[in-house]
N, C-alpha and C positions, 0 to 999 in steps of 0.2 A: 590645451584648455586648462583653466584653473579648476579646483575642486568645486568652487562655487558656481562657476559657469556650467560645469558639467552637470552638477545637481539640478540647476534651474532647467537645462535643456531635457535632462532625463526624467524630470518630475519627482525627484526624491530629495531627501534632506542632505545638506552638506555634511552633517555629522556621519550619516551612513556612508557617503562616498569616502569620507576620511577613514573610516573604520575598515572598509573594503580595501582601500589602498595600502593601509598600514598592516594588513593582516589580522586586525583585531576582530573582524567579523567575516563569516564565510558567506559569499553571495549565493543566493538562489540561482537555479538555472535561468530563471526568467530575468533576474537582475543582471546576470552576465550578458544576455541577449539585449537587454535595454541599454546597457552601457556601450556594448559594441556597436549597436545601431546608431546611438548618439554620436559616437566618435567616428562613424562611418568606417568601421574596420572591414576589410575585405572578407568574403565568406570563408576562404581558406584559413585565415587567421582566426576568424570567429570560432571554427572548429577546434583550433589549438587553444583558444581561451576557455572554451568548454571543457576540454580534456584537462587542462591545468587546474580547473576548479572541481574536477572529479565527476564530470557529466559526459555522456556519450555525444560525439558529434552529431549534428542534425542536417548538415548540408551535404548532399551527395556529390561525387565527382564522376560524372558519367562519360564514358568514351563517346566520341562523336559519332560513331558507327552503331552504337547500341540504340534498340527500338525507343527508348525513353527520349532520345534526342532527335527523333525523326523529324519533328516539325522545325527545329532549329537547323538541322541539316538541310531540309528542303528549301528553307528561307536563304541559307547561305549559298546553295547551288543555284537558286534563282537570281541572286544578285550577281554571282559570278558569271552566269550565262548572260544576263542582260547587260552587263558592262562591256561585252565584247562589241567591237573588235579591239578594245583596249585591255591591257593586263590587269589582273586582280588576283589577290592572294588572300588566304586565311592563315593567320599565325596563332600560336598559343603565347602565354605570357612570357615565354623564354625565347621568342622569335623563331621557333621551329615551324617550318612550313607544314600546314595540315592539309590544305586544299589549294589548287590553283585553277584558274580557267585556262582554255587552250592558248590564247595569246601569251599569257605569262609562262606557260610551259615552252612555247616556242621561243620566246625571248631569252629566257635562261639557257635553253638548249643551244641557241645561236651563240650566246656569250661564252658559255662554259664548254662548247664542243660535245654536249650530250654525254659527258663523262658519267659512267654509272656509278652510283653511291650505295653502300650497304647500310647507311644511317640517314635519318630524317635530315634534310637540308636545313640549315640554320642561317637565316638571312643576315643577321649581324655578323656572324663568323664569315660568311662569303664575302660581305662588303669590305671587310678589313683585311682579308687574307690576301697576300701578295699572289698567291696562286689561285685566286678565285676571281670575284668580280672587280676588285680594286683596280687592276690595270686598265680596265675599260671605262672607268669613270674619269672623265676629263676635267671635272671640276671637284677632284677628290678632297682637296683641302677643305673646301666649304662643306661638302656633304658629310665627310668623316667627322668634323666637329659637331655639326647639327645633329648627327646621329647619336653621339654620346649624350649630348643634352636631352635628346628625345627620350632615350632609355630611362634617364632619371625622372623626366617629366611624366612619362607615361606608365611608370612602375605602379602596379596595383596597390593603392593605399598611399602612394606617394614616396614610398621607401623601397628601393631594390631588395628583393629577398636574397637569401644566400646564393642560390643558383644563378640568378641574374648578376649578383655582385661578382661570382666567380667567372661568369662569362665576360663581364667588363674587363676584369683583370687580365683574361686570357687575350682579349683582342687588343688591349692597350699594351700588352707586352710584345705584340708583333713588330717586326722590323719597320722602321720609318715612321713610327707614331710619335708626334711631338709630346714632350713631357708635359706641356701645360694643359694638354687635353685630359689628364688624370684628375684636374679640378675643374668641374663644369662651371662656366660663367653664366649665372642666371641674371646678371645685371646688364648684359650686352643688349643693345638695342637690335631687336630682330627685324628680318625683312619679312614681307608678306608670306612668301613661300620660298623654300630651298629646292629648286628642281634637281633631280639627279640626271646628268647627261652621260649617256653611254655612247661609245664610238668603238667600232671594230671594222677594220679594213676601210671601206668607203662609205659605210652606213653609220649614221649618227642619229640618235633619238634623245629626246628630252621630256621628262615627265616630273610632274608634282603629284602628291598623293592625298588622299582623304581617308581617314581611319573611322570605321563604323564599329560600334559596340552594342551588345544586346541590352535592351532596356529591362529593367525590373528582373534581373536573373536571381534565381533561387538554387542554382547548381554552380559549383566551383568552376567547372569546365566552361559553362556558359558565360560566367562573368569574365573569364580570363581570355576569351576569344577576341581577336582583332582581325577585322576584315579591312584590307588596305586596297583601295582602288586607285589606279594610276591614270592620270589625265594628261593629254598633250599639252606641253608648255610652249610649243611653237607650230607653225603651219606645217612644216615638213613632217613632223611627228604625227600630226592631225591626219595627214594623207597616207602615212605608211600602214600596211596591213601585215600582220604576222600570219604566216601559213605553216 
């Protein structure tokens, strides 16, 4: 946004915006929040802006298991449960699995062989790892490229943070990843959905997904939660039940 457009949207003078940007004026706590809200800055980054201006952060980052998040956790559990018999998962902003329903746990267990892990499963890492889910994705070329573009598109605030950027660099450095995937093509004509097609032994399933976020969040964790529900993309998958 130009200084003029920002000033108009924020309801302040262009001169004051200019002075704040150039460092000639120190913004008040309220002005930092007004500008951040006008620019639709994510809550985590709003806290950083407050710190940079010399003020204490105001947006908490509450663990999903803490009492303050009980209503959010109950809502997530309800959606996960009601989506059965189809898989659904809850992820944080860095694609780490936070929660799953029973069908999702069964599906991942079937694909990965119930291999125990000492760290939280990361969906992006598992999808790109030749030792993870990638060998079982029959339409890998289509899914892999779409995933890279999705990471950029769904980055909170529109720009991948340092940890997400590091994760992208990690997965793009894995064997067999085409070099051109390192530069997402946002001009390509998209298809309505890109289903992920899993096959292992004689069983094949195909899902497309819908992503749900929490409305009007005032907590960093709440804003960054992504609930992904998988829906059957063909009749055979519609009939399949995970046990």
